[in-house]
C-alpha positions as CSV (number, residue, x, y, z in Angstrom):
1,M,-30.0,0.9,-26.4
2,F,-26.5,0.3,-27.7
3,P,-26.0,-2.8,-29.8
4,R,-23.8,-5.8,-28.8
5,V,-22.2,-4.2,-25.8
6,L,-23.3,-1.5,-23.3
7,L,-21.2,1.6,-23.7
8,S,-19.2,2.0,-20.6
9,L,-17.9,3.5,-18.4
10,S,-15.6,4.6,-15.8
11,L,-15.9,2.1,-13.1
12,F,-17.4,4.8,-10.9
13,S,-20.8,4.4,-12.6
14,A,-20.3,0.8,-13.6
15,A,-21.3,-0.2,-10.1
16,A,-24.9,0.7,-11.0
17,M,-24.8,-2.1,-13.6
18,A,-23.2,-4.9,-11.7
19,Q,-25.3,-7.7,-10.4
20,P,-24.5,-10.2,-7.7
21,G,-23.1,-13.5,-9.0
22,A,-22.4,-12.1,-12.4
23,M,-19.7,-14.7,-13.1
24,E,-21.7,-17.6,-11.8
25,V,-24.8,-17.4,-14.0
26,D,-26.1,-20.5,-15.8
27,V,-25.6,-20.1,-19.5
28,D,-26.1,-23.1,-21.8
29,P,-23.8,-22.7,-24.8
30,S,-25.8,-25.1,-26.8
31,G,-28.6,-22.5,-27.1
32,L,-26.2,-19.9,-28.5
33,S,-24.6,-19.4,-31.9
34,L,-21.7,-17.3,-32.9
35,G,-23.9,-15.1,-34.9
36,D,-26.1,-14.1,-32.0
37,D,-25.8,-10.6,-30.6
38,V,-24.3,-10.3,-27.2
39,L,-26.8,-8.2,-25.2
40,P,-25.9,-5.6,-22.6
41,F,-24.8,-6.8,-19.2
42,N,-28.1,-5.9,-17.5
43,E,-30.1,-7.7,-20.2
44,S,-28.3,-11.0,-20.6
45,A,-27.0,-13.9,-18.6
46,M,-23.7,-13.6,-20.4
47,P,-20.9,-13.2,-17.9
48,S,-19.1,-9.9,-18.3
49,V,-16.0,-8.0,-17.2
50,L,-15.8,-4.2,-16.8
51,T,-12.3,-3.4,-15.9
52,A,-9.8,-4.7,-18.5
53,V,-10.4,-2.2,-21.3
54,R,-12.8,0.3,-19.6
55,L,-15.7,-1.5,-21.4
56,N,-18.4,-3.9,-20.4
57,Q,-17.3,-7.0,-22.4
58,P,-18.4,-10.6,-22.6
59,S,-15.8,-12.6,-20.6
60,A,-14.8,-14.6,-23.7
61,E,-13.8,-11.4,-25.5
62,V,-11.7,-9.8,-22.7
63,P,-8.0,-9.4,-23.8
64,A,-6.7,-10.2,-20.4
65,S,-6.8,-12.7,-17.5
66,V,-9.4,-11.5,-15.0
67,T,-10.7,-12.9,-11.7
68,V,-14.1,-11.6,-10.6
69,L,-15.2,-12.0,-7.0
70,D,-18.8,-10.8,-6.5
71,A,-20.8,-9.8,-3.4
72,E,-22.3,-13.3,-3.1
73,F,-18.9,-14.9,-3.1
74,I,-17.5,-12.4,-0.5
75,A,-20.5,-13.0,1.8
76,T,-20.2,-16.8,1.5
77,I,-16.5,-16.9,2.6
78,G,-17.3,-14.3,5.3
79,A,-14.1,-12.3,4.8
80,R,-13.8,-8.9,6.4
81,S,-10.5,-7.7,4.8
82,L,-9.4,-7.2,1.2
83,T,-6.2,-9.1,1.7
84,D,-8.1,-12.2,2.8
85,I,-10.3,-11.9,-0.3
86,L,-7.2,-11.6,-2.5
87,R,-5.9,-15.0,-1.3
88,Y,-8.5,-16.5,-3.6
89,V,-6.8,-15.0,-6.7
90,P,-4.3,-17.1,-8.5
91,G,-0.8,-15.5,-8.5
92,M,-1.5,-13.2,-5.6
93,M,1.1,-13.3,-2.8
94,V,-0.1,-12.0,0.6
95,T,2.2,-11.6,3.6
96,Y,2.9,-9.2,6.6
97,D,5.0,-6.0,6.5
98,S,6.7,-5.6,9.8
99,L,8.0,-2.1,9.0
100,D,4.5,-0.7,8.7
101,N,2.3,-3.1,10.6
102,S,0.4,-3.6,7.4
103,D,-0.2,-6.3,4.8
104,S,1.9,-6.7,1.7
105,V,0.3,-7.9,-1.6
106,A,2.1,-8.6,-4.8
107,Y,1.1,-10.3,-8.1
108,H,3.7,-13.0,-9.0
109,G,6.4,-11.4,-6.9
110,G,8.3,-8.3,-5.7
111,P,9.8,-6.9,-2.5
112,A,8.0,-7.9,0.7
113,L,8.4,-4.4,2.1
114,F,6.1,-1.9,0.4
115,P,5.5,-3.7,-2.9
116,K,4.3,-1.1,-5.4
117,S,3.6,-2.5,-8.8
118,M,-0.2,-2.8,-8.6
119,Q,-3.0,-0.3,-9.2
120,V,-5.9,-0.4,-6.8
121,L,-9.1,1.4,-7.7
122,I,-12.3,2.0,-5.7
123,D,-15.1,3.0,-8.1
124,G,-12.4,4.1,-10.6
125,R,-10.5,6.3,-8.1
126,S,-6.9,5.3,-7.3
127,V,-5.9,4.7,-3.7
128,Y,-2.2,4.4,-4.4
129,R,-0.2,6.5,-1.9
130,S,2.3,8.5,-3.8
131,G,4.1,10.0,-0.8
132,I,5.0,6.6,0.7
133,A,4.7,4.7,-2.6
134,T,2.4,1.9,-1.5
135,V,-1.1,0.7,-0.9
136,G,-2.4,0.6,2.6
137,W,-4.5,-2.6,2.3
138,H,-5.9,-2.8,5.9
139,R,-7.0,0.9,5.8
140,L,-8.6,1.2,2.4
141,P,-11.6,3.5,2.5
142,V,-14.3,0.9,1.7
143,A,-16.2,-1.7,3.7
144,V,-16.6,-5.2,2.3
145,E,-20.4,-5.1,2.9
146,E,-20.7,-2.4,0.2
147,I,-18.7,-4.1,-2.5
148,Q,-20.6,-5.3,-5.5
149,R,-17.7,-7.0,-7.2
150,I,-13.9,-7.0,-7.3
151,E,-12.3,-7.5,-10.7
152,I,-8.6,-8.4,-10.7
153,V,-6.8,-8.0,-14.0
154,R,-3.9,-10.5,-13.6
155,G,-1.2,-8.9,-15.7
156,P,0.0,-5.5,-16.9
157,N,-2.8,-3.1,-17.7
158,S,-1.0,0.2,-18.2
159,T,-2.9,0.9,-21.5
160,S,-6.1,1.4,-19.4
161,Y,-4.8,2.7,-16.1
162,G,-1.3,4.1,-16.5
163,T,2.0,3.7,-14.8
164,N,0.9,2.1,-11.5
165,A,-1.0,-0.7,-13.3
166,Y,2.4,-2.3,-13.9
167,Q,1.8,-5.9,-13.0
168,A,-1.9,-6.0,-12.1
169,V,-5.1,-4.0,-11.3
170,V,-7.5,-4.5,-8.5
171,S,-10.7,-2.8,-9.2
172,I,-13.3,-2.6,-6.3
173,I,-16.8,-1.7,-7.5
174,T,-19.3,-0.8,-4.8
175,K,-23.0,-1.3,-4.9
176,H,-25.3,1.2,-6.5
177,P,-27.2,3.2,-3.7
178,Q,-30.5,1.9,-5.2
179,D,-29.4,-1.6,-4.4
180,S,-28.6,-0.9,-0.8
181,L,-31.6,1.1,0.5
182,A,-32.3,-1.2,3.4
183,S,-30.7,-0.3,6.7
184,R,-28.1,-2.8,8.0
185,V,-26.1,-3.4,11.2
186,E,-23.1,-5.9,11.3
187,L,-21.4,-6.9,14.6
188,Q,-18.5,-9.2,15.0
189,A,-16.3,-10.2,17.9
190,G,-13.6,-12.8,18.4
191,N,-10.3,-13.7,20.0
192,N,-7.2,-11.9,19.0
193,D,-9.1,-8.8,20.2
194,D,-11.2,-8.9,17.0
195,R,-14.0,-6.3,17.0
196,Y,-16.0,-5.1,14.0
197,V,-19.1,-2.8,13.6
198,Y,-20.7,-1.8,10.3
199,L,-23.7,0.5,9.9
200,R,-25.6,1.4,6.7
201,H,-28.7,3.4,5.9
202,G,-30.2,4.1,2.5
203,V,-32.4,7.0,1.4
204,E,-34.5,7.3,-1.8
205,T,-35.9,10.6,-3.2
206,E,-37.6,11.4,-6.5
207,H,-34.4,11.8,-8.5
208,S,-31.6,10.5,-6.1
209,N,-30.6,7.5,-4.1
210,W,-28.2,7.8,-1.2
211,R,-26.2,5.3,0.9
212,M,-24.6,6.3,4.2
213,N,-22.3,3.8,5.8
214,A,-19.8,3.6,8.7
215,R,-17.3,1.0,9.9
216,V,-15.2,0.6,13.0
217,Q,-12.8,-2.4,13.4
218,H,-9.9,-3.4,15.7
219,T,-7.5,-6.4,15.9
220,D,-4.4,-7.1,17.9
221,H,-3.0,-8.7,14.8
222,L,0.2,-10.7,15.3
223,E,1.9,-11.9,18.5
224,D,3.8,-9.1,20.2
225,A,7.4,-9.2,19.1
226,V,10.3,-9.7,21.4
227,D,13.2,-9.3,19.0
228,A,16.3,-7.3,19.9
229,S,17.1,-6.7,16.2
230,L,13.8,-4.8,16.0
231,G,14.5,-2.9,19.2
232,C,11.9,-5.0,21.0
233,L,13.6,-5.8,24.3
234,E,10.1,-6.0,25.8
235,P,7.0,-7.0,23.8
236,C,6.3,-4.6,21.0
237,A,2.5,-4.3,20.5
238,D,1.0,-4.1,17.0
239,D,-2.7,-3.4,17.4
240,R,-4.6,-2.0,14.4
241,R,-7.9,-0.1,14.3
242,D,-9.7,2.2,11.9
243,W,-12.9,4.3,11.5
244,Y,-14.5,4.8,8.1
245,L,-17.5,6.9,7.0
246,G,-18.9,7.1,3.5
247,L,-21.7,8.8,1.6
248,R,-22.5,7.7,-1.9
249,G,-25.2,9.3,-4.1
250,A,-26.7,8.5,-7.5
251,H,-28.6,11.3,-9.2
252,S,-30.7,11.3,-12.4
253,L,-30.3,14.7,-13.9
254,S,-32.2,13.9,-17.1
255,A,-33.2,10.9,-19.2
256,R,-29.7,10.8,-20.7
257,T,-27.5,12.3,-17.9
258,E,-26.6,10.8,-14.5
259,L,-24.3,12.0,-11.8
260,D,-22.6,9.8,-9.2
261,T,-21.1,11.4,-6.1
262,A,-19.0,10.0,-3.2
263,L,-17.7,11.6,0.0
264,I,-15.4,9.5,2.1
265,G,-13.6,10.0,5.4
266,M,-11.3,7.5,7.1
267,K,-9.0,7.4,10.2
268,A,-6.7,4.6,11.1
269,D,-4.3,4.0,14.0
270,R,-1.7,1.3,14.4
271,Q,1.3,0.4,16.5
272,V,4.5,-0.6,14.8
273,P,7.3,-2.8,16.1
274,N,9.6,-0.3,17.7
275,F,12.9,-0.4,15.7
276,R,14.9,1.3,18.6
277,F,11.9,3.5,19.5
278,S,10.2,3.2,22.9
279,D,6.9,4.0,21.4
280,N,6.0,4.1,17.7
281,R,2.5,4.7,16.4
282,I,1.2,5.7,13.0
283,K,-2.1,7.5,12.4
284,D,-3.7,7.9,8.9
285,Q,-6.4,10.3,7.8
286,H,-8.1,10.2,4.4
287,L,-10.7,12.6,3.0
288,E,-12.0,12.3,-0.6
289,L,-14.6,13.7,-2.9
290,G,-15.6,12.0,-6.1
291,L,-17.9,13.0,-9.0
292,N,-18.8,11.1,-12.1
293,L,-21.0,12.6,-14.9
294,T,-22.3,10.3,-17.6
295,H,-24.1,11.6,-20.6
296,T,-25.6,9.4,-23.3
297,V,-25.2,11.4,-26.5
298,S,-26.9,8.8,-28.7
299,D,-27.6,5.1,-28.9
300,H,-24.0,4.8,-30.2
301,R,-22.1,7.3,-28.1
302,Q,-21.5,8.0,-24.4
303,V,-19.3,10.6,-22.8
304,Q,-18.0,10.6,-19.2
305,A,-16.3,13.1,-17.0
306,T,-14.7,11.7,-13.8
307,F,-13.3,14.0,-11.1
308,Y,-11.9,13.2,-7.7
309,S,-10.0,15.1,-5.1
310,M,-8.4,13.6,-2.0
311,R,-6.2,14.5,0.9
312,Y,-4.2,11.9,2.8
313,D,-2.3,12.5,6.0
314,R,0.1,10.1,7.7
315,F,1.3,11.0,11.2
316,Q,4.1,9.0,12.9
317,R,5.4,10.1,16.2
318,A,8.0,7.9,17.9
319,Y,9.5,8.3,21.4
320,V,13.3,7.8,21.4
321,D,15.0,6.8,24.6
322,G,18.7,6.1,24.9
323,L,20.1,6.7,21.4
324,P,23.8,7.7,21.3
325,S,24.1,11.5,21.4
326,G,27.1,11.2,19.0
327,W,24.6,10.4,16.2
328,F,23.5,14.0,16.5
329,D,27.0,15.5,16.2
330,P,26.9,18.2,13.4
331,D,30.5,17.2,12.3
332,L,29.4,13.6,11.9
333,R,26.5,14.9,9.8
334,S,28.9,17.0,7.6
335,L,31.1,13.9,7.1
336,E,28.0,11.8,6.1
337,A,27.3,14.3,3.3
338,L,30.8,13.7,1.9
339,N,31.3,10.0,2.7
340,P,28.3,8.1,4.0
341,Q,30.2,4.9,4.5
342,A,32.9,6.5,6.6
343,A,30.4,8.3,8.7
344,D,28.5,5.0,9.4
345,Q,31.7,3.4,10.4
346,I,32.4,6.1,13.0
347,A,28.8,6.0,14.1
348,Y,29.1,2.3,14.9
349,G,32.5,2.5,16.6
350,Q,34.5,1.1,13.7
351,P,37.7,2.4,12.2
352,P,36.8,4.7,9.2
353,A,38.5,2.6,6.6
354,A,36.3,4.1,3.9
355,L,37.7,7.6,4.5
356,D,39.1,9.2,1.4
357,M,42.7,10.1,2.5
358,T,43.1,12.5,-0.4
359,D,40.1,14.7,0.6
360,P,41.3,17.3,3.2
361,Q,37.7,18.2,4.2
362,Q,37.0,14.5,5.1
363,L,40.3,14.2,7.0
364,A,39.6,17.4,9.0
365,L,36.2,16.3,10.1
366,A,37.3,12.8,11.0
367,Q,40.2,14.2,13.0
368,T,37.8,16.6,14.9
369,L,35.6,13.7,15.8
370,Q,38.5,11.5,16.8
371,V,40.0,14.1,19.1
372,R,36.6,15.0,20.6
373,Y,35.6,11.5,21.5
374,T,39.1,10.2,22.3
375,N,39.4,12.7,25.0
376,D,35.9,12.0,26.2
377,P,34.9,8.5,24.9
378,A,31.8,8.3,27.0
379,A,30.4,11.5,25.4
380,F,29.5,9.7,22.2
381,M,27.3,7.2,24.0
382,T,25.7,9.7,26.3
383,P,22.0,8.9,25.9
384,A,19.7,11.3,24.0
385,T,15.9,11.3,24.3
386,G,13.1,13.0,22.5
387,F,10.4,12.6,19.9
388,V,10.9,11.8,16.2
389,D,8.1,12.8,13.7
390,A,7.7,11.2,10.2
391,N,4.7,12.9,8.7
392,T,3.4,13.1,5.1
393,T,0.5,15.0,3.6
394,E,-0.7,14.3,0.1
395,H,-3.1,16.1,-2.1
396,R,-4.3,14.7,-5.4
397,T,-6.8,16.1,-7.9
398,D,-7.6,14.0,-11.0
399,L,-9.9,14.9,-14.0
400,E,-10.6,12.5,-16.8
401,I,-12.8,12.7,-19.9
402,Q,-13.7,9.5,-21.7
403,D,-15.5,9.1,-25.0
404,T,-17.0,5.7,-26.0
405,W,-18.2,5.4,-29.5
406,L,-19.6,2.5,-31.6
407,P,-19.2,3.4,-35.3
408,N,-21.0,0.1,-36.1
409,D,-22.0,-3.1,-34.5
410,H,-18.5,-4.6,-34.8
411,L,-16.2,-1.7,-33.7
412,T,-15.9,0.1,-30.3
413,L,-13.5,3.0,-29.8
414,I,-12.7,4.2,-26.3
415,N,-10.6,7.4,-26.3
416,G,-9.9,9.8,-23.5
417,F,-7.5,12.1,-21.8
418,G,-6.7,13.0,-18.2
419,Y,-4.8,15.3,-15.9
420,R,-3.6,14.7,-12.4
421,K,-2.1,17.2,-10.0
422,E,-0.3,15.9,-6.9
423,R,1.4,17.6,-4.0
424,V,3.3,15.7,-1.4
425,S,4.6,17.5,1.7
426,S,7.0,16.1,4.3
427,K,9.8,17.8,6.1
428,E,11.1,14.4,7.3
429,F,11.0,12.5,3.9
430,Y,11.3,15.3,1.3
431,N,12.5,18.4,3.2
432,G,9.5,20.3,2.0
433,T,7.0,19.9,-0.8
434,I,7.0,18.1,-4.2
435,D,4.6,19.2,-6.9
436,A,3.9,16.9,-9.9
437,D,1.7,17.2,-12.9
438,L,0.8,14.1,-15.0
439,G,-1.0,14.2,-18.3
440,R,-2.3,11.1,-20.1
441,V,-4.0,10.2,-23.4
442,F,-5.4,6.8,-24.0
443,S,-7.1,4.8,-26.8
444,N,-8.6,1.3,-26.9
445,V,-10.0,-0.3,-30.0
446,N,-12.1,-3.4,-29.9
447,W,-13.1,-5.0,-33.2
448,R,-15.2,-8.1,-33.6
449,A,-13.6,-9.0,-36.9
450,S,-15.8,-12.0,-37.5
451,D,-17.9,-14.5,-35.7
452,H,-14.8,-16.2,-34.4
453,W,-12.3,-13.3,-33.9
454,A,-12.3,-10.5,-31.4
455,L,-9.3,-8.2,-31.7
456,H,-8.0,-5.5,-29.4
457,A,-5.3,-2.8,-29.5
458,G,-4.6,-0.2,-26.8
459,L,-2.2,2.5,-25.9
460,M,-1.6,5.0,-23.1
461,F,0.8,8.0,-23.4
462,E,1.8,9.7,-20.2
463,Q,3.9,12.7,-19.5
464,E,4.9,13.8,-16.0
465,G,6.5,17.2,-15.8
466,D,9.8,17.4,-17.5
467,Y,10.6,13.7,-17.1
468,E,10.8,11.1,-19.7
469,S,7.5,10.3,-21.4
470,L,6.0,6.8,-21.1
471,L,4.1,4.9,-23.8
472,S,2.3,1.6,-23.0
473,T,0.9,-0.7,-25.7
474,R,-1.2,-3.9,-25.8
475,L,-2.3,-6.1,-28.7
476,A,-4.6,-9.1,-28.2
477,A,-6.6,-11.6,-30.3
478,N,-9.3,-13.8,-28.9
479,Y,-10.5,-16.8,-30.9
480,L,-14.1,-17.6,-29.9
481,I,-14.8,-21.3,-30.0
482,T,-18.3,-20.5,-28.8
483,P,-19.6,-17.2,-27.3
484,L,-18.6,-18.6,-23.9
485,E,-15.3,-20.3,-24.8
486,S,-12.2,-18.7,-26.2
487,V,-8.5,-18.8,-26.6
488,R,-6.6,-15.5,-26.3
489,L,-3.1,-14.4,-27.1
490,V,-2.0,-11.1,-25.5
491,Y,1.2,-9.0,-25.8
492,T,1.7,-6.0,-23.4
493,K,4.5,-3.6,-23.0
494,G,4.2,-1.0,-20.2
495,G,6.3,1.0,-17.9
496,K,6.4,2.5,-14.4
497,T,7.8,5.8,-13.5
498,P,10.0,6.1,-10.4
499,D,8.1,6.8,-7.3
500,Y,8.7,10.0,-5.3
501,H,10.6,8.2,-2.6
502,E,13.0,6.6,-5.1
503,Q,13.4,9.8,-7.0
504,H,13.1,12.8,-4.7
505,R,13.6,11.7,-1.1
506,Y,15.5,13.9,1.3
507,W,15.1,11.7,4.4
508,S,16.2,13.3,7.6
509,Y,15.1,13.4,11.2
510,R,15.1,16.1,13.9
511,L,14.9,15.0,17.5
512,Q,12.2,17.2,19.1
513,D,12.2,18.1,22.8
514,M,15.7,16.7,22.9
515,Q,17.3,16.0,26.2
516,T,21.0,15.0,26.6
517,A,24.0,15.8,28.7
518,S,26.3,15.8,25.7
519,P,27.8,19.3,24.9
520,Y,28.6,18.4,21.3
521,T,25.2,17.7,19.7
522,T,22.4,19.4,17.9
523,D,18.9,18.0,17.4
524,L,19.6,16.8,13.8
525,F,20.3,13.1,13.2
526,Y,23.5,12.6,11.3
527,E,22.1,10.4,8.6
528,V,20.5,11.9,5.5
529,A,19.2,9.8,2.5
530,V,19.0,11.8,-0.7
531,G,17.4,10.6,-3.9
532,P,19.3,10.8,-7.2
533,G,16.6,12.8,-9.0
534,D,17.4,11.5,-12.5
535,L,16.0,8.0,-12.6
536,K,14.4,6.6,-15.7
537,H,11.3,4.5,-15.9
538,Q,11.4,0.7,-15.7
539,T,9.6,-1.5,-18.2
540,I,7.6,-4.7,-18.4
541,E,7.0,-6.9,-21.5
542,A,4.5,-9.7,-21.1
543,F,3.1,-12.5,-23.2
544,E,0.2,-14.7,-22.3
545,L,-1.7,-17.6,-23.9
546,G,-5.0,-18.0,-22.2
547,Y,-8.1,-20.3,-22.3
548,H,-11.4,-19.1,-20.9
549,G,-14.7,-20.9,-20.9
550,Q,-18.0,-21.8,-19.3
551,S,-20.2,-24.9,-19.9
552,S,-23.2,-26.7,-18.4
553,R,-23.9,-30.4,-18.1
554,D,-26.5,-32.4,-16.3
555,W,-24.1,-32.9,-13.4
556,G,-22.9,-29.3,-13.0
557,R,-21.8,-26.0,-14.4
558,F,-18.1,-25.2,-15.1
559,N,-16.2,-21.9,-15.3
560,W,-12.5,-21.8,-15.9
561,D,-9.7,-19.4,-16.9
562,A,-6.1,-20.6,-17.4
563,K,-3.0,-19.1,-18.9
564,I,0.7,-19.6,-19.5
565,F,2.8,-16.5,-19.3
566,H,6.2,-14.9,-19.7
567,E,6.9,-11.6,-18.0
568,Q,10.2,-9.7,-18.4
569,L,10.8,-6.7,-16.0
570,L,13.7,-4.6,-17.1
571,D,15.6,-1.7,-15.5
572,V,13.9,-2.5,-12.2
573,I,14.5,0.1,-9.5
574,Y,15.1,-1.1,-5.9
575,Q,15.9,0.9,-2.8
576,Y,15.5,-0.6,0.7
577,P,13.2,1.8,2.7
578,S,15.7,2.8,5.4
579,I,17.3,6.1,6.2
580,F,20.6,4.2,6.6
581,N,20.5,3.0,3.0
582,E,21.0,5.6,0.3
583,E,21.9,3.1,-2.4
584,V,19.4,2.9,-5.4
585,Y,19.9,-0.2,-7.6
586,L,18.9,0.3,-11.2
587,D,20.4,-2.4,-13.4
588,N,18.1,-5.2,-12.4
589,R,16.0,-7.7,-14.4
590,V,13.3,-10.1,-13.2
591,R,11.7,-12.8,-15.2
592,Y,8.5,-14.7,-14.3
593,V,7.5,-17.8,-16.4
594,G,4.7,-20.1,-15.4
595,A,1.1,-21.1,-15.5
596,E,-1.9,-20.3,-13.4
597,G,-5.6,-20.9,-13.5
598,Q,-9.0,-20.8,-11.7
599,F,-11.7,-23.4,-12.0
600,T,-15.2,-23.5,-10.5
601,W,-17.6,-26.5,-10.5
602,S,-21.2,-25.7,-9.5
603,L,-23.2,-28.7,-8.6
604,S,-27.0,-29.0,-8.7
605,N,-27.1,-29.8,-5.0
606,G,-26.0,-26.2,-4.1
607,A,-22.3,-26.9,-3.8
608,D,-19.5,-24.9,-5.5
609,I,-16.0,-26.3,-5.7
610,R,-13.4,-23.6,-6.5
611,L,-9.7,-24.3,-7.3
612,T,-6.9,-21.9,-8.0
613,S,-3.4,-22.9,-8.8
614,T,-0.2,-21.1,-9.7
615,L,3.2,-22.4,-10.7
616,I,6.0,-19.8,-11.3
617,D,9.6,-20.0,-12.1
618,A,11.3,-16.7,-11.2
619,D,14.8,-15.5,-11.6
620,A,16.6,-12.2,-11.3
621,N,19.8,-10.6,-12.4
622,T,20.7,-7.9,-10.0
623,E,23.2,-5.1,-9.8
624,A,26.3,-5.7,-7.9
625,G,25.7,-5.3,-4.2
626,L,22.0,-6.3,-4.3
627,D,20.8,-9.8,-3.4
628,E,18.1,-11.2,-5.7
629,G,16.3,-12.3,-2.5
630,E,15.7,-8.6,-1.6
631,L,14.3,-7.8,-5.0
632,V,12.0,-10.7,-5.2
633,S,11.3,-11.7,-1.6
634,L,7.5,-11.9,-2.0
635,H,7.3,-14.9,-4.3
636,A,6.2,-18.5,-4.1
637,P,6.9,-21.1,-6.9
638,V,3.8,-23.1,-5.9
639,S,0.5,-21.8,-4.5
640,H,-3.0,-23.2,-4.5
641,S,-6.4,-22.7,-2.9
642,L,-9.3,-25.1,-2.7
643,A,-12.7,-23.9,-1.5
644,W,-15.9,-25.8,-0.9
645,M,-19.0,-23.6,-0.7
646,Q,-22.3,-25.3,0.2
647,R,-25.9,-24.1,0.5
648,W,-27.4,-26.8,2.7
649,N,-30.9,-25.4,2.4
650,A,-32.6,-22.1,1.9
651,R,-31.3,-20.8,5.3
652,V,-28.0,-22.5,6.1
653,G,-24.7,-22.4,4.2
654,S,-21.0,-22.9,4.8
655,S,-17.6,-22.5,3.2
656,M,-14.3,-24.2,3.8
657,T,-11.0,-23.1,2.1
658,L,-7.5,-24.6,2.3
659,F,-4.6,-22.3,1.3
660,Y,-1.4,-23.9,0.4
661,V,1.7,-21.8,-0.4
662,N,5.1,-23.4,-0.7
663,N,8.4,-21.7,-0.2
664,L,7.2,-18.1,0.1
665,G,10.3,-16.0,0.4
666,P,13.5,-15.0,-1.2
667,L,15.0,-16.4,-4.4
668,G,18.3,-18.2,-4.3
669,D,19.4,-21.7,-3.9
670,D,20.7,-21.2,-0.4
671,Q,17.7,-19.4,1.0
672,R,14.6,-21.1,2.2
673,G,11.2,-19.4,2.3
674,T,8.3,-20.2,4.5
675,N,5.3,-22.4,3.9
676,Q,1.7,-21.3,4.5
677,R,-0.9,-23.8,5.4
678,R,-4.2,-22.2,6.4
679,L,-7.8,-23.4,6.7
680,D,-10.7,-20.9,6.7
681,L,-14.2,-22.0,7.8
682,H,-17.5,-20.1,7.7
683,L,-20.9,-21.4,8.8
684,Y,-23.9,-19.2,8.6
685,R,-27.7,-19.2,9.0
686,D,-30.2,-16.7,7.5
687,I,-33.4,-15.7,9.2
688,V,-36.0,-14.0,7.1
689,R,-39.1,-12.3,8.6
690,T,-41.5,-9.7,7.3
691,G,-39.8,-6.4,7.4
692,W,-36.4,-7.7,8.5
693,S,-33.7,-10.4,7.9
694,A,-30.6,-11.5,9.8
695,R,-27.5,-13.6,9.3
696,M,-25.8,-15.3,12.2
697,S,-22.3,-16.7,11.4
698,L,-19.4,-18.5,13.0
699,K,-16.0,-18.1,11.4
700,A,-12.5,-19.6,12.1
701,Q,-9.0,-19.5,10.7
702,R,-6.4,-22.1,11.6
703,D,-2.7,-21.8,10.8
704,F,-0.9,-25.2,10.5
705,I,2.6,-23.6,10.5
706,R,3.7,-21.2,13.1
707,G,5.4,-18.0,12.1
708,E,4.2,-18.1,8.5
709,Y,3.2,-14.5,8.0
710,D,6.2,-12.5,9.0
711,R,9.8,-12.6,7.6
712,S,10.8,-12.5,11.3
713,S,8.6,-15.6,11.9
714,Q,6.1,-13.7,14.0
715,P,2.8,-15.7,14.2
716,Y,-0.7,-14.7,15.1
717,R,-1.3,-14.6,18.8
718,Q,-3.5,-17.6,18.4
719,P,-3.0,-20.2,15.7
720,T,-6.8,-20.7,15.7
721,R,-8.9,-17.5,15.5
722,V,-12.7,-17.6,16.0
723,Q,-15.3,-14.9,15.4
724,L,-19.0,-14.7,16.0
725,A,-21.0,-12.3,13.8
726,L,-24.5,-11.1,13.5
727,G,-25.9,-9.0,10.6
728,L,-29.4,-7.4,10.7
729,S,-31.2,-5.7,7.7
730,F,-34.5,-3.9,8.1
C-alpha cells in the first residue's frame, strides 16, 4: 500500500474509492499530530479531495478551493438536477437561457447566453460540447441517483484539465458498480408537468461488477412566453424531456490491474421560444464509450490509461411562416458579403446609409435592389414559408496516459500526456466539417516539505493544430496549522483557446421546401456570419488566500473553507450568438475581486446547518461597441444560501434551504439586475424491511419574486412547485 497518500487516479476509477459523506466525517484534531502519516482515503477518516491535482489528497493540503457534495447530501436535499445542486456552491450563478431552453451556469460571472468557461467531467470524461461551445446542463448523461460525489474546484484549474477549466471545474464521480448492486426504482410526479422515472439493476460475477441504469424525465419548465420580441404572438411552449441509459462495469483483470468501462446513451427533446419561428424544437443524441485501465506497478507507482469516444448530434428543425421573401434575394446576399451593415439596413426597410459610395460593386447591387422593389414594393414583403435546419454532429476521441510516482514519502509526481481528436460537422453553422487535433502534456509536483508546509507546482502545455500553443501554470503553498486546518496561498495563470463558433463559424440558413410567390428569391437566407479564423487565446491570472479547517467540540462538529480572491481575465473574446451579429469583440478585460466561503455545523442532535456566502466586486473594460452588461450579465455581487438538514430519528428526515441572490444581471450603474429569493423544502421517510427498503418524500420549491429566472422576466408556471416521490430498493 502506498505511503501517506493513495496513488490516484483519473477520476474514472476514483469513484471506486469514494465513500458517502466523505467530507462530513468526525475527526478529532486533538488526537492527531503533524508528524502522523495521512493514510489512504479508504483507510482513514481524514477528509479528502480527488479532483484538484489528479491526486487523492487530504483536504488541508489541496492547493485550491473545493466544494464536495456527496451522495448523502444530494439525497438529503432531494435534488433531481445538477443545476439545483450547484446552487449550494459559493460563487456559482444559475439562471435560464431562453435561446436554448436550457440552464446557464457560471462561476463568478460571464455571459448569460451559453457561458463557456467551466470544465464539466463525468468520471473524468469531458461533456463540454465543442460544436456549440457550451455545456447542456439539463441533458447531461448521468442520473443524480448514481452520483457518489461532486467536487467543484472553485477557480482556474487548467494545469490539471486544460483549456476549458478556465474559471472552474465540476467533476461528477459516480458510484462504483460494487456499491450499487441492489435493484432500485424511483418515481416522482408533481405540478408543472413534472415526471421522473429512474431504474437501476446491479450484477456481480466472479471478476466483474455491473450497473445498468435508465432515466426518463419531463417538465414543462417556465411559463409559456407571450413576447412579440421573441416571435411569440401566441404562447411559446418550452417543455423539456430526456431519456438516458447507462452501463458501467468494473473488472479485476489481475491482482494489480483493473479495468473500468462505461457505455452511455442519451436522447433529449425540448421546445424553444420561437424567435420568429412557428415551431422550434431541438433534439439531442449522445453515445459514448469509456475505458480506464489502472495498473499498479509497485507500492510507489501507478500507471493509468484512459480512453473515451463519443458522438453527439444536435438536430434543430424550425418551421418558418411569413418571413419576407426579400430576405432570400441573392443580390441582397451578395451585398451582405461586401457590406453587412448596408445589407441589414435594406433588409429592414431603412435607407442604406452605410453604403460605400466609392465601391462600384456595392452601388450596382444596391441600385438593382432599389429598382426591383421600387417598381414592386410588395414583392419584398411577400411571405416565404418552409423549414430551417440547424444541425450539428460532433465526434471526439480522447486518449490519456498518466503516471503517478512517489519517489519518497514526501514527494509525489504526476506526469502525463494526452491526445484528442475532434470533428464537428454542420452545414448550417460551419458550411461543412472542422477537424481539430489537440496534444497536451502535464506535470504536477506535490511536496510535503515539512510537518507544516505542503507545496505544489503544476503546468499544462497544449497545442491545437497550427494555432498558438498554450501554457498554464500554478504555484501554491499550504501552511498546516494542524492536519485538518491550513492556510493556503495560490497563484494560477491559465488560458482558453477560442471555441469553434468564435473562430470558424460560417453560419448560414437554407429554407427547405420553400414556398413563396416572389419571383426574385432563392432558398438561401441573405445573412451569413463568418468567423475571423485568426483569434488568439484569452488568459486568466488568479490569486487566492484561503483558510480551510475542521474541528470538533462537545456541542458540534465544524467544517469551513473561505477565501479572498483576485481574478483578472484578459483578451476576453465575446460574440453574441446570432446570425445577425458578425462582430467579435477581442479587447476586453474583466476583473473579479471578493470573498466567498462555506461553513457547516453538525450538531449532535442530527442537525446540519450549512451556510455559503459570496461577495464579489466585478468590473469590465470592453471594446468600443460592446456593453459590459453583455460581457458579464450572469453575475451577482451578493449571494447566499442557508440550509438546515435534520435527521429527526432513524427513519424521518428533512431539509430546508433559502437561496438569496441580489442584483443578478448586467454590470453598469444604470442597469438593474434581478433578485432571487427561493425556498426549497424536502421531507422524507425511510422504510426498511428484510430484503427491501423504500423512501417516500415530499418536495417543494417556492419563488418569492416572480420572473427571477429569465432575462425576459419569464417565471415558472407556478411559483410553488410540489413533487411526490417514491424510491424502492430490493
